[in-house]
KOLMARGU-237703 format. One record per atom (N, C-alpha, C, O): x, y, z; residue in three letters. Coordinates in steps of 0.02 Angstrom, whole numbers, plus 50000, padded with zeros to 5 digits. Example, Ala and Ser with C-alpha at 12.3 -4.5 7.8 and 13.67 -1.06 7.14 Angstrom:
BEGIN
506604971650390ALA 506154977550390ALA 506604983550390ALA 507124983450423ALA 506424988850354SER 506844994750357SER 506455000250394SER 506705005750402SER 
end
This chain:
BEGIN
500474995150005MET 500004998249993MET 500475004950011MET 500245009849982MET 501025006450049LEU 501395011850031LEU 501675012949998LEU 501775018949990LEU 502095007149941TRP 502135008449878TRP 501745011249831TRP 502015014149783TRP 501115010749835THR 500545010849772THR 500535019449790THR 500685024449759THR 500285018149854VAL 500285028849876VAL 500815031749855VAL 500795037249827VAL 501315028849863PHE 502055033549855PHE 501775036249781PHE 501585041949768PHE 501815028849725SER 502025031949651SER 501475034049634SER 501485036849579SER 500865033949664VAL 500045038649631VAL 500505046149646VAL 500775049349601VAL 500515047649711PHE 500925054349730PHE 501145055849680PHE 500775059149643PHE 501965053949653VAL 502355055349615VAL 502225055749559VAL 502465060649531VAL 501785050949517LEU 501405054749449LEU 500965057849464LEU 500985062749428LEU 500575058049496GLY 500265064449512GLY 500495070449513GLY 500125074049478GLY 501045074149543MET 501365079449541MET 501805079149497MET 502135084249487MET 501985072749452LEU 502215074749387LEU 501805077849333LEU 502065081849294LEU 500995075949326ALA 500535076349270ALA 500315083149309ALA 499945087049278ALA 500515084849374LEU 500355091749389LEU 500505096449344LEU 500155100049308LEU 501385095649353ASP 501835096249333ASP 501885098849271ASP 501925104949267ASP 501895095349215LEU 501935094349153LEU 501245099149121LEU 501235103749080LEU 500605094849169GLY 499875095449135GLY 499535106349147GLY 499335110649108GLY 499655106149205VAL 499355112749217VAL 500055117749226VAL 500155119749169VAL 500565120549269PHE 501105122649279PHE 501495123349225PHE 501955127449227PHE 501405120449184ASN 501875119949118ASN 501655116849047ASN 501955112849010ASN 501075119749042ARG 500885117648966ARG 501205119448919ARG 501395116248869ARG 501315126648941LYS 501605131248888LYS 502035129748883LYS 502145126448934LYS 502685129848837ALA 503335129048860ALA 503645137048859ALA 503465140548812ALA 504045139548905HIS 504255143548940HIS 505005144448965HIS 505275139248984HIS 505395150648968GLU 505935151849001GLU 505675151049081GLU 505155153449105GLU 506185146849115VAL 506095148449201VAL 506465153149214VAL 507025154149189VAL 506205156049253HIS 506285159649304HIS 506615157049353HIS 506615151049368HIS 507095163949396PHE 507405163149458PHE 506875163449494PHE 506945158649532PHE 506135167249512LYS 505635166249558LYS 505355162149544LYS 504885161949584LYS 505285156349494GLU 504835150949489GLU 505375146349492GLU 505135140649499GLU 506055146249489ALA 506415138949517ALA 506265138549587ALA 506085133249612ALA 506355145149628LEU 506345145549695LEU 505735144549737LEU 505735143349797LEU 505235145249698THR 504575142049720THR 504685134449728THR 504685130549775THR 504785133949658TRP 504635125849657TRP 505305121949705TRP 505305116249728TRP 505625125049708SER 506365119149748SER 505935122549814SER 505535118249832SER 505875128249853ILE 505295126449913ILE 505025121949927ILE 505185117449966ILE 504395122849883VAL 503965118649889VAL 504155107149862VAL 503755102449866VAL 504715107049845TRP 504965101749841TRP 505355098149909TRP 505245092349927TRP 505745102149936VAL 506025102249993VAL 505475103250037VAL 505545098950080VAL 504915107150052ALA 504445106150093ALA 504235099350092ALA 504285095950143ALA 503995096950038LEU 503615092350037LEU 503995085750053LEU 503685080850072LEU 504715085550043SER 505285080450074SER 505045080250132SER 504785075350159SER 505155087550166MET 505005086350231MET 504575084950259MET 504645081650310MET 504025086750239ALA 503275084850268ALA 503255073850265ALA 502995069550300ALA 503655073750207PHE 503685067750206PHE 504215063350274PHE 504105058350307PHE 504715067250272ASN 505335064550323ASN 504715064850403ASN 504685059750437ASN 504355070050420ALA 503975069550463ALA 503445061750466ALA 503495056850503ALA 503065062850424TRP 502715056350430TRP 503185052050439TRP 503175049650495TRP 503635049950402ILE 504265044050429ILE 504345042950494ILE 504315037350519ILE 504465049250532TYR 504415048950591TYR 503815046550645TYR 503885042950694TYR 503315049150625TYR 502655048850652TYR 502605039450633TYR 502385035350674TYR 502785038150584LYS 502415030150574LYS 502925025550594LYS 502785020250623LYS 503585027550579PHE 504235022050583PHE 504735024450644PHE 505225020850657PHE 504625029950677GLY 505005030550725GLY 505695035950706GLY 505735037750647GLY 506025037450735SER 506485043250739SER 507095039550688SER 507295042850640SER 507405031850702GLU 507955030150654GLU 507915030150569GLU 508325030450523GLU 507405029650573LYS 506955027750514LYS 507175035150475LYS 507665035750439LYS 506715040350491ALA 506885048050481ALA 507495050250479ALA 507665053950432ALA 507845048850518LEU 508485048150511LEU 508745047950443LEU 508905052350403LEU 508725038950440GLN 509065038850384GLN 508735040850318GLN 509095041450268GLN 508055041850314PHE 507685046250252PHE 508205052950238PHE 508415054350182PHE 508385057150308LEU 508485063950291LEU 509215063650276LEU 509455068850254LEU 509735056950287THR 510315057550297THR 510405057350200THR 510755060650161THR 509745050350186GLY 509995047550103GLY 509795054150060GLY 510045055750006GLY 509225058050098TYR 509045062550055TYR 509565067550057TYR 509575070850005TYR 509905068850090VAL 510545073350088VAL 511015074550031VAL 511175079149994VAL 511225065050046ILE 511545062750010ILE 511535061449941ILE 512065060649910ILE 510895060949908GLU 510435061949839GLU 510465067549811GLU 510565068649751GLU 510345073049872LYS 510185081849859LYS 510895085449809LYS 510925089149760LYS 511375082449851ALA 512195082449873ALA 512685079349800ALA 513155081449765ALA 512365075049803LEU 512575069049717LEU 512345073849661LEU 512755075649619LEU 511585076149659SER 511395078349616SER 511585085749583SER 511405088149529SER 511965087949625VAL 512225095849600VAL 512695094649550VAL 512825098749506VAL 513075087049559ASP 513325085649492ASP 513235084649425ASP 513635084049379ASP 512525084549429ASN 512005082449372ASN 512105086249337ASN 512345085349281ASN 511815095349382ILE 511665100749365ILE 512435102949312ILE 512425104749253ILE 513075102049357PHE 513735104249317PHE 513665101649235PHE 513895104949188PHE 513325095149228VAL 513355090449182VAL 512595094349132VAL 512705094849071VAL 512095096049149PHE 511565099849133PHE 511775105649098PHE 511725105949036PHE 512075112049145VAL 512445118149110VAL 513065115049026VAL 513105117148969VAL 513235112149045ILE 513815109048985ILE 513285107548927ILE 513265110648874ILE 512895102948943LEU 512575098948885LEU 512145105548841LEU 512245106848782LEU 511565110048894PHE 511235115548869PHE 511595119748830PHE 511315123748791PHE 512105119448836ALA 512755126148811ALA 513015123848745ALA 513055128048700ALA 513255116648732SER 513505113848692SER 512985114348631SER 513035117448579SER 512535110648654PHE 511855108148607PHE 511525116548612PHE 510965115148590PHE 511495122048621ALA 511155129748614ALA 510735126648635ALA 510555124948579ALA 510215123048682VAL 509665121948685VAL 509225128348718VAL 509355131748768VAL 508705128648675PRO 508435136348692PRO 508065136048751PRO 507735130848756PRO 508005140848807LYS 507885141748856LYS 507275138748885LYS 507245134648931LYS 506515142948830MET 506095139748843MET 505955132448841MET 505475130548874MET 506425126448794TYR 506335122048797TYR 506705116548858TYR 506515110748869TYR 507245120148891GLN 507775116548929GLN 507015111548993GLN 506935105549006GLN 506755115949008HIS 506195111549060HIS 505975105449046HIS 505985100749086HIS 505675105148967ARG 505225099748964ARG 505895096148952ARG 505765090248963ARG 506425096648938VAL 506925091348914VAL 507075088248989VAL 507175082148990VAL 507095090849035LEU 507175089449110LEU 506775085449137LEU 506865080349171LEU 506185088849116PHE 505625084949147PHE 505475078749119PHE 505295075849171PHE 505405073849067TRP 505635069949037TRP 506285064549058TRP 506255058449064TRP 506895069049066GLY 507275066849096GLY 507515061849169GLY 507925057649187GLY 506795066549200VAL 506755067249266VAL 506395059949272VAL 506495055449312VAL 506045060349227LEU 505355054149218LEU 505745045949213LEU 505615040849244LEU 506285047549155GLY 506745041649144GLY 507185039649205GLY 507245033749222GLY 507475044749236ALA 507715043849291ALA 507455041349369ALA 507795039249416ALA 506775042249364ILE 506505039349423ILE 506335032949412ILE 506295029849465ILE 506155027549334PHE 506365023349335PHE 506665019749324PHE 506545013749331PHE 507375023249295MET 507955017749294MET 508255017649367MET 508685013449379MET 508045022749425ARG 508445024549481ARG 507745016849534ARG 507915013849586ARG 507095016149500ALA 506815009549536ALA 507025005249503ALA 506675000749527ALA 507495001149445ILE 507714997449423ILE 508194995149459ILE 508294989349478ILE 508645002049474PHE 509314999249505PHE 509364999949579PHE 509874998949612PHE 508825001549599ILE 508595000149690ILE 508224993349692ILE 508244991049749ILE 507964990349658GLY 507744983749660GLY 508054979849664GLY 507924974849699GLY 508734980849617LEU 509314976949590LEU 509684976149648LEU 509874970849673LEU 509774981849668GLY 510364983249719GLY 509944981549803GLY 510274982949853GLY 509344979149810ALA 509024977349885ALA 508944970049885ALA 508904966549936ALA 508924967849814ALA 508874959049801ALA 509754957749808ALA 509844952449839ALA 510414961249788LEU 510924956949804LEU 511064957749876LEU 511304953249910LEU 510844966049909VAL 510824965649975VAL 510774961050019VAL 511184959150061VAL 510094958650002SER 509814953950039SER 509864947850052SER 509714944850104SER 510224944949978ARG 510614940349952ARG 511374938049964ARG 511534932249976ARG 511794943549959PHE 512594942249977PHE 512844946750015PHE 512984952249993PHE 512934944950077ASP 513314949550131ASP 513784952950101ASP 513764959050104ASP 514404949150060TRP 514954951850041TRP 514704958949992TRP 515144963249990TRP 514194960449961ILE 514004966149906ILE 514234972649937ILE 514624976849916ILE 513894972249993MET 514304981850049MET 514794980950050MET 515044985650081MET 515254976550031TYR 515984977150024TYR 516214979949947TYR 516754982649935TYR 515694978749898VAL 515834979549837VAL 515484985649828VAL 515614988349774VAL 515044988849865PHE 514864996949850PHE 515195000049874PHE 515305005849856PHE 515554996249941GLY 516015001349979GLY 516625002749925GLY 516855008449925GLY 516874997949879ALA 517484999349848ALA 517145005049782ALA 517425008849742ALA 516695003949789ILE 516355006749709ILE 516295014449724ILE 516385018149675ILE 516165017249783LEU 516095024049808LEU 516905026949825LEU 517115032749822LEU 517185021949840ILE 517895024049880ILE 518445025449793ILE 518865029849785ILE 518265020849748PHE 518625022649685PHE 518195028449654PHE 518475032649620PHE 517385028849668THR 517225036949629THR 517495042549656THR 517645047049618THR 517625043449738GLY 517935047749768GLY 518385048249745GLY 518435054049724GLY 519005044249729PHE 519635046549721PHE 519555048649677PHE 519805054249674PHE 519175046449612LYS 519225046749538LYS 518835055949545LYS 519215060449527LYS 518385057349561LEU 518015062649594LEU 518615069149584LEU 518725073349540LEU 518985067049662MET 519405071849697MET 519935074349656MET 520045080449651MET 520385068149616LYS 520765069249553LYS 520595074749489LYS 520925079649470LYS 520055072449467GLU 519665075249417GLU 519535082249427GLU 519485086149380GLU 519475084249496GLY 519145091549518GLY 518955094549512GLY 518555095549558GLY 518915100349454GLU 518745105849413GLU 518655102849321GLU 518375104949271GLU 518925098949333ALA 519165094349241ALA 518285096149230ALA 517865096649275ALA 518165096749156GLU 517535097549134GLU 517225089549078GLU 517465086749029GLU 516665088649115PRO 516475082049101PRO 516385082949034PRO 516295088049001PRO 516445074449015HIS 516115075048916HIS 515595071048917HIS 515685065048905HIS 514965073248932PRO 514485068448905PRO 514305065648849PRO 513955060648847PRO 514555068848796GLU 514475067148740GLU 515055061248725GLU 515115059548666GLU 515485058048775LYS 515755053448749LYS 515375045848774LYS 515585040548752LYS 514955046248809ASN 514625042348845ASN 514305036248802ASN 513735037548783ASN 514525030248782PRO 514355024248727PRO 513655021948745PRO 513505016548720PRO 513095025648792ILE 512555024048744ILE 512175032448714ILE 511615033148689ILE 512655037648727TYR 512365043248678TYR 512795041148621TYR 512495041148567TYR 513255039748618LYS 513565037048549LYS 513045033348496LYS 512865035348441LYS 512895028248526LEU 512875023048494LEU 511935025648485LEU 511575021648455LEU 511605032148511ALA 510935033248486ALA 511275038748418ALA 511115037148361ALA 511595043148426ARG 511875046048369ARG 511955042848313ARG 511885046348263ARG 512145034048299ARG 511925030148266ARG 511355028448235ARG 511305027848173ARG 510925027848273MET 510255023548297MET 509795029248249MET 509655027648191MET 509615035048272PHE 509335039948230PHE 509905046048213PHE 510385049048238PHE 509335045248130PRO 509575050348084PRO 509455056348108PRO 508875055848126PRO 509705063948124ALA 509485069448143ALA 509485073448102ALA 509765072748048ALA 509125079548124VAL 509195087348087VAL 509595088648118VAL 509765085548169VAL 509975096848079PRO 510585101948137PRO 510065106048182PRO 510205107448241PRO 509555107548158GLU 508935113748193GLU 508525110648228GLU 508325105148209GLU 508325113048279TYR 507835113048318TYR 507415113848286TYR 507415116148229TYR 506695110948337HIS 505875112448295HIS 505385113448323HIS 504905109848311HIS 505345118648372GLY 504885117648435GLY 505065116348501GLY 505575117448533GLY 504595114048512LYS 504795107348565LYS 504845098148548LYS 504785093348585LYS 504975098748479ALA 504615091348465ALA 505405088448480ALA 505895091448503ALA 505325081748457PHE 505885077448480PHE 506145076248416PHE 506725077448400PHE 505415071948357PHE 505595069248305PHE 505115074648262PHE 504645077848284PHE 505385074548192VAL 505265077348145VAL 505035073648068VAL 505355068548055VAL 504675075148034MET 504595070547966MET 504725076647931MET 504485082247936MET 505185074147895LYS 505565073647838LYS 505645072147775LYS 506205069947766LYS 505275072447719ASP 505255068447640ASP 505065059647646ASP 505355054947619ASP 504295059647706GLY 504095053147720GLY 504605051547773GLY 504555045447766GLY 505125052247826ARG 505635049247843ARG 505665053647912ARG 505575059747914ARG 505825049547972ARG 505515051448017ARG 506425055448066ARG 506825051048083ARG 506515058748072TYR 507075061748095TYR 507155064148175TYR 506655066248204TYR 507635063848202ALA 507785065048260ALA 508085073348262ALA 508595075048233ALA 507695077448299THR 507895082248339THR 508505083148360THR 508885078248360THR 508815091248390PRO 509365091148436PRO 509045090848500PRO 509355087148537PRO 508565093448525LEU 508225090048579LEU 508195084648607LEU 508365084048665LEU 507905077948561LEU 507955074248579LEU 508905068248599LEU 509005063148632LEU 509315072448558LEU 509735070148577LEU 510235073148649LEU 510725069948668LEU 510055078148676VAL 510245080648736VAL 509865076048781VAL 510175073648829VAL 509175074448771LEU 508715070948809LEU 509115062548826LEU 509085059148877LEU 509455061548766ILE 509695054748762ILE 510575056548798ILE 510915051948823ILE 510695060248795ALA 511245063248832ALA 511265061348922ALA 511615057848958ALA 510665066248934ILE 510435066048991ILE 510195059349043ILE 510255057549102ILE 509975057949000GLU 509755050249026GLU 510495045549023GLU 510625042049072GLU 510875045648978ALA 511405041348979ALA 511915043849038ALA 512255040749079ALA 511825048949029THR 512295053149108THR 512115048849174THR 512535046149211THR 511355048749181ASP 511095048949243ASP 511145040849275ASP 511125039049334ASP 511215036049202VAL 511335029049235VAL 512155028449272VAL 512295024149314VAL 512625033249248VAL 513375035649267VAL 513215035449364VAL 513355031849412VAL 512805042249347PHE 512645044749433PHE 512535038149474PHE 512875036249521PHE 511935034849445ALA 511485029949485ALA 511915025349481ALA 511625020249501ALA 512705023649460VAL 512935018349498VAL 513255021649537VAL 513325017549582VAL 513605027849560ASP 513915030549616ASP 513285031049685ASP 513325029849745ASP 512665033749634SER 512305036749702SER 511815030449745SER 511655030749805SER 511625024249692ILE 511375019149728ILE 511745017649787ILE 511565018949844ILE 512235015049771PRO 512785013249838PRO 512795016449901PRO 512745013949957PRO 512885024449879ALA 512955027749944ALA 512365028049974ALA 512445030350031ALA 511865026849962ILE 511065027449998ILE 510995018750019ILE 510595017950065ILE 511225014050000PHE 511235010150030PHE 511795008450089PHE 511825002850116PHE 512165013050102ALA 512645012750173ALA 512275017150199ALA 512705019950233ALA 511705020450211ILE 511255024350240ILE 510815018950263ILE 510995017150319ILE 510375015950245SER 509925011050247SER 509795006750205SER 509745008450146SER 509704998850229THR 509364994050178THR 508564994050177THR 508434989850134THR 508344994950186ASP 507754996950182ASP 507484999150108ASP 507835004050095ASP 507114998250062PRO 506934999250013PRO 506625003450013PRO 506945008650001PRO 505875004350024PHE 505745010650032PHE 506055015950061PHE 506085021250029PHE 506325015450123ILE 506825020750121ILE 507245024450072ILE 507225030250052ILE 507675018850055VAL 508175020149973VAL 507645023049942VAL 507745029049937VAL 507155021349920TYR 506815023949853TYR 506435029649847TYR 506305033249798TYR 506265029949919THR 505875036649924THR 506455042649938THR 506335047349900THR 507005043749978SER 507545047749973SER 507785049849899SER 507895055549879SER 507855043149856ASN 508095044949798ASN 507655047549759ASN 507875051449718ASN 506985046449760ILE 506325052149719ILE 506475058749752ILE 506865062149719ILE 506345060149783PHE 506245064749818PHE 506775071549787PHE 506645077349774PHE 507455067049783ALA 507995072349757ALA 507975074449714ALA 508095080349698ALA 507705067449664ILE 507465069549590ILE 507215074449571ILE 507465078249530ILE 506435075449609LEU 506055077249593LEU 506335084449598LEU 506135088249554LEU 506835087149648GLY 506685093649639GLY 507455096149599GLY 507765101349608GLY 507595091549563LEU 508095093849501LEU 508255097449482LEU 508785100549489LEU 507575098449433ARG 507495101349392ARG 507455113149413ARG 507635118549391ARG 507025109349474ALA 507115117549480ALA 507615120549529ALA 507695126349546ALA 508015113049551MET 508735116449563MET 509265118049500MET 509765121649493MET 508985114649468TYR 509325116849418TYR 509505125149388TYR 510025128549386TYR 508615126549359PHE 508635132849380PHE 508625139249403PHE 508475144849382PHE 508895136049464LEU 508965140449536LEU 509625142749541LEU 509845148149562LEU 510035135549509LEU 510935137849510LEU 511165137349455LEU 511765136049454LEU 510835138149394ALA 511225134649327ALA 511795142349292ALA 512175142649244ALA 511625147449344GLY 512225153949332GLY 512525152949369GLY 513095153349345GLY 512555151549430ILE 513055154149491ILE 513465146249517ILE 513925146749558ILE 513285139149491ILE 513525133449517ILE 514275132049485ILE 514515126449490ILE 514585136949454ASP 515145135849421ASP 515645141849481ASP 516255142949478ASP 515355143649511LYS 515335149449568LYS 515845143849626LYS 516395144749650LYS 515485139549630PHE 515545133949696PHE 516095130149670PHE 515895124449664PHE 516685130649653HIS 517135125749622HIS 517415121249685HIS 517765116649666HIS 517315121749758TYR 517625117249778TYR 517185113849802TYR 517225112349861TYR 516635111749762LEU 515915108049788LEU 516185100449761LEU 516105095749800LEU 516425099449712LYS 516545093949695LYS 517025093049738LYS 516575092149779LYS 517595092249774TYR 518085089949825TYR 517645091049864TYR 517495085649837TYR 517265092349901GLY 516935092249916GLY 516425083049945GLY 516525079449994GLY 516035082549902LEU 515655077249876LEU 516155070649836LEU 515895065549814LEU 516805071749833ALA 517165067749842ALA 517265064949914ALA 517115059249932ALA 517465068249940ILE 517485067750030ILE 517015063950050ILE 517245058950077ILE 516255064250049VAL 515715062350064VAL 515685055950026VAL 515235052850055VAL 515895052549982LEU 515685046549951LEU 516455041349984LEU 516425035349999LEU 517175046349989LEU 517585041850030LEU 517165039750097LEU 516995034050110LEU 517005045850138PHE 516725042450197PHE 516105038250183PHE 516175032350197PHE 515605039750163VAL 515185032450131VAL 515485027050131VAL 515405022250169VAL 515965027750072GLY 516485018950061GLY 516485017650112GLY 516045013850132GLY 517105020750169VAL 517355019250196VAL 516835015950264VAL 517025011650303VAL 516355018250265LYS 515905016550337LYS 515495010150307LYS 515215006750349LYS 515435008250236MET 515215003750223MET 515674998750226MET 515474993250246MET 516414999550205VAL 516784993950206VAL 517104990450300VAL 517384985150313VAL 516934995150337ILE 517044994250417ILE 516564992050454ILE 516704989650510ILE 515884992450429ALA 515044992850438ALA 515224984950489ALA 514984985150545ALA 515584979250473ASP 515364974850503ASP 515914973550566ASP 515944968450599ASP 516464981250577TRP 517024980850642TRP 516634987050675TRP 516434985950732TRP 516494993350647TYR 516244997450683TYR 515775000950656TYR 515785001150595TYR 515295004250688HIS 514465004050631HIS 514695014350664HIS 514895015750721HIS 514575018550616VAL 514545026150622VAL 513755026150631VAL 513345023350595VAL 513595030950701PRO 512965031350702PRO 512775036750659PRO 513105041550640PRO 512075034750645ILE 511595038350563ILE 511745045650595ILE 511945049250549ILE 511735048850652LEU 511985056950670LEU 512305057150632LEU 512185058550573LEU 512985055050667VAL 513625056150645VAL 513865056750563VAL 514335060150543VAL 513545053850533SER 513445051550457SER 513105057350444SER 513395059650395SER 512705060750459LEU 512315066250436LEU 512605073250465LEU 512545078750438LEU 512945071750528ALA 513185077850527ALA 513985078550498ALA 514295083850495ALA 514165073550482THR 514935071950428THR 514645076350368THR 514905081650351THR 514135073750341ILE 514135074750264ILE 513875082150269ILE 514085085850225ILE 513495084650310ALA 513135089350304ALA 513925096450329ALA 513925102350312ALA 514185094850348GLY 514675099750376GLY 515165098850335GLY 515555103650342GLY 515405094550289VAL 515925093550238VAL 515575098350165VAL 515925102650137VAL 515045097250147LEU 514655101450105LEU 514645108850104LEU 514745112150052LEU 514495112150180THR 514365115350216THR 514995120850200THR 514995126150168THR 515605116550242ILE 516465119450224ILE 516575118750166ILE 517075122150157ILE 516395115750104SER 516395117750037SER 516305121549998SER 516685123249953SER 515675123750012VAL 515265129149974VAL 515505136450022VAL 515435141749991VAL 515705136850080LEU 516055141050121LEU 516615143450094LEU 516725149550099LEU 517125139050060ALA 517745142050038ALA 517635143149980ALA 517845148549960ALA 517275138749929SER 517005141149853SER 516955149549868SER 517275153349832SER 516555152049921VAL 516405159049922VAL 517095165749952VAL 517185171549933VAL 517555160850017ILE 517965164450046ILE 518695164949994ILE 519155169149993ILE 518555158049949TRP 519115159449917TRP 518825157949843TRP 518685152049833TRP 518715162949783PRO 518585161249725PRO 518905161149687PRO 519355165349687PRO 518845157349646ARG 519005155749573ARG 519525160549547ARG 519285165549519ARG 520035160249549HIS 520515166249490HIS 520365166549419HIS 520435161149391HIS 520135172449374VAL 520015171649307VAL 520595173649288VAL 520885178349316VAL 520785170949248GLU 521545171549199GLU 521285175349146GLU 520945172549104GLU 521385180549143LEU 521035183649074LEU 521725185049011LEU 522315185449029LEU 521505185448941GLU 521865184948899GLU 521955190548877GLU 521445193648861GLU 522585193648868VAL 522615200748836VAL 523215199948786VAL 523685196148791VAL 523095203948744SER 523465204048684SER 524175206648694SER 524395209748743SER 524525204648636SER 525125207648646SER 525125217748612SER 525555221648630SER 524655219348575ASP 524605225348588ASP 524385228448652ASP 524685232748684ASP 523855225948666ALA 523585226548743ALA 524205227948798ALA 524215232748836ALA 524645223748794LEU 525145223048833LEU 525505229048820LEU 525745232648863LEU 525525230048760GLU 526055236548759GLU 526055241848757GLU 526525245848752GLU 525395242648763ASP 524895248448768ASP 525215250948849ASP 525635254948868ASP 524735245748883ILE 524855244948963ILE 525655247648973ILE 525845252649004ILE 525985243548943ARG 526845248648959ARG 526905253948953ARG 527145257348998ARG 526655257248882GLU 526785264248874GLU 526345267548910GLU 526575273248917GLU 525745267148942HIS 525385271048956HIS 525055266949019HIS 524455265549017HIS 525535264549085PRO 525545261649129PRO 524815266349176PRO 524385262549199PRO 524715272849186THR 524105275749226THR 523355276149176THR 522895279949190THR 523365273049137GLY 523025272149074GLY 522765277249068GLY 522175276849085GLY 522985284849043SER 523045289548997SER 522605290448922SER 522175294348902SER 523095282448885SER 523015281148821SER 522185280048815SER 521855276448852SER 521915284748749ASP 521315283548731ASP 520905274448728ASP 520335272648740ASP 521595270448703SER 521355263248703SER 521125259248773SER 520945253348771SER 
end
């Protein structure tokens, strides 16, 4: 019954989003994104309060910690969205439509991944060590990459889609396909959507083991994951313009993955209390954001040789140029 009610709620909210509030394609501005972000966080916290009332404080803390982890890891998705939309020059009025279908696909994929993960955890005790090793490897990899720009176009799923679907170079409104000379062609909007879905598969491989480190209850794992995903679109439009300023956040996420991975590996010898996990994760993310604000990235300016010569000749800025 719980699974059915939650699924109906999620589908109802998505239908309300697409069928009522976003029936017409439009550019999502900051105020609208902020409003929806507050709505999704409020709904998540209301659900968390219900879990506390129904199942107690331990389950509620597990949900909250899982939600914070998934919310933080979803910030990495936003970096990729920014790069994809910029490289494909996606019109701002159609970005919400792409993200809507991207989130819908992500929900189904996460359900499959979580179902498989829960089945493995219940059957094989040693699988937690594998999950922990994946998180530790991913954490070190993210730490090494640092501020390196991701390349979603190199994803093998995306490459396969490019071969399968003949595509036209220009956009045709909000359409994913267009008919030309009796033949169906994909528009760039579909290719962006496929790239987003392909990227989410990679993120799911990282995030699903992380949430199983907090709870092995499939309902807690699934609901915390889905609530984080549902608020992803609003968070993108809220942070897209400033996300590059939080240049230390990726290092914070890497430390979180390393912490959760180690927590999984040592679980048989030492159990890290859930409250300690929540405080550690929240503290690391807060410090990484504050560090980005206190020590902003220095932007290197390219100056032409003529301009340098002019500066040498007129150091006080007296030249007209």
